[in-house]
C-alpha positions as CSV (number, residue, x, y, z in Angstrom):
1,M,0.0,0.0,0.0
2,T,1.3,3.4,-0.9
3,A,1.4,6.1,1.8
4,F,0.5,9.6,0.6
5,N,2.1,12.6,2.2
6,L,-0.6,15.2,2.1
7,S,1.0,17.6,4.6
8,P,2.9,19.8,2.1
9,Q,-0.2,20.3,0.0
10,I,-2.4,21.0,3.0
11,E,0.2,23.5,4.3
12,D,0.2,25.2,0.9
13,V,-3.6,25.6,1.0
14,N,-3.3,26.9,4.6
15,V,-0.8,29.6,3.5
16,L,-3.0,30.6,0.6
17,S,-6.2,30.7,2.6
18,D,-4.6,32.6,5.5
19,A,-3.3,35.3,3.1
20,I,-6.8,35.8,1.7
21,R,-8.4,35.8,5.1
22,T,-5.8,38.4,6.3
23,W,-6.6,40.6,3.3
24,Y,-10.3,40.6,4.2
25,R,-9.6,41.3,7.9
26,H,-7.2,44.1,7.0
27,H,-9.7,45.8,4.8
28,H,-12.7,45.0,7.1
29,A,-14.4,43.6,3.9
30,T,-17.1,41.0,3.7
31,P,-16.2,38.1,1.3
32,T,-18.3,37.7,-1.8
33,E,-18.1,35.0,-4.3
34,Q,-16.7,37.3,-7.0
35,S,-14.1,38.9,-4.7
36,T,-13.0,35.6,-3.3
37,Q,-12.6,34.1,-6.7
38,L,-10.4,37.0,-7.8
39,L,-8.3,36.9,-4.6
40,C,-7.9,33.1,-4.8
41,S,-6.9,33.3,-8.5
42,A,-4.3,36.1,-7.8
43,A,-3.0,34.2,-4.7
44,V,-2.5,31.0,-6.7
45,D,-0.8,32.9,-9.6
46,L,1.6,34.6,-7.1
47,Y,2.2,31.2,-5.4
48,N,3.0,29.6,-8.8
49,Q,5.4,32.5,-9.5
50,G,7.4,31.4,-6.5
51,H,6.0,33.5,-3.7
52,R,5.4,30.7,-1.1
53,T,5.4,32.4,2.3
54,R,2.3,33.8,4.0
55,E,4.1,37.2,4.4
56,E,5.0,37.4,0.7
57,L,1.5,36.5,-0.4
58,I,-0.2,39.0,2.0
59,T,2.2,41.8,0.9
60,L,1.6,41.2,-2.8
61,L,-2.1,40.8,-2.4
62,M,-2.2,44.1,-0.5
63,M,-0.2,45.8,-3.2
64,K,-2.3,44.4,-6.1
65,F,-5.6,45.0,-4.4
66,D,-5.3,48.1,-2.2
67,S,-9.0,48.3,-1.3
68,P,-12.2,46.3,-1.6
69,D,-13.1,48.6,-4.5
70,S,-10.1,47.3,-6.5
71,L,-11.8,43.9,-6.6
72,K,-14.9,45.2,-8.5
73,V,-15.2,44.0,-12.0
74,N,-16.9,46.3,-14.5
75,A,-18.6,43.8,-16.7
76,P,-20.9,45.2,-19.4
77,S,-24.6,44.6,-18.9
78,S,-26.8,43.0,-21.4
79,T,-28.5,46.4,-22.0
80,S,-25.2,48.1,-23.0
81,H,-25.1,49.8,-26.3
82,H,-21.9,49.9,-28.3
């Protein structure tokens, strides 16, 4: 039987989720599905670029998204006229 070592993967997820939770706490922001998807995507991208520590991820997320308003996506509505 093969033994799987899940601890590094679990630790990676913990680092990513802690960075995102810290961003929300710092900005006194309420998580939404859209903002969480954006923050998660950015955190994973940063992680894949080699930023592996909680501190690095928090700092870079704070720089990239300096306020809750920076997470808003301006999608055109179906009634937009071009």
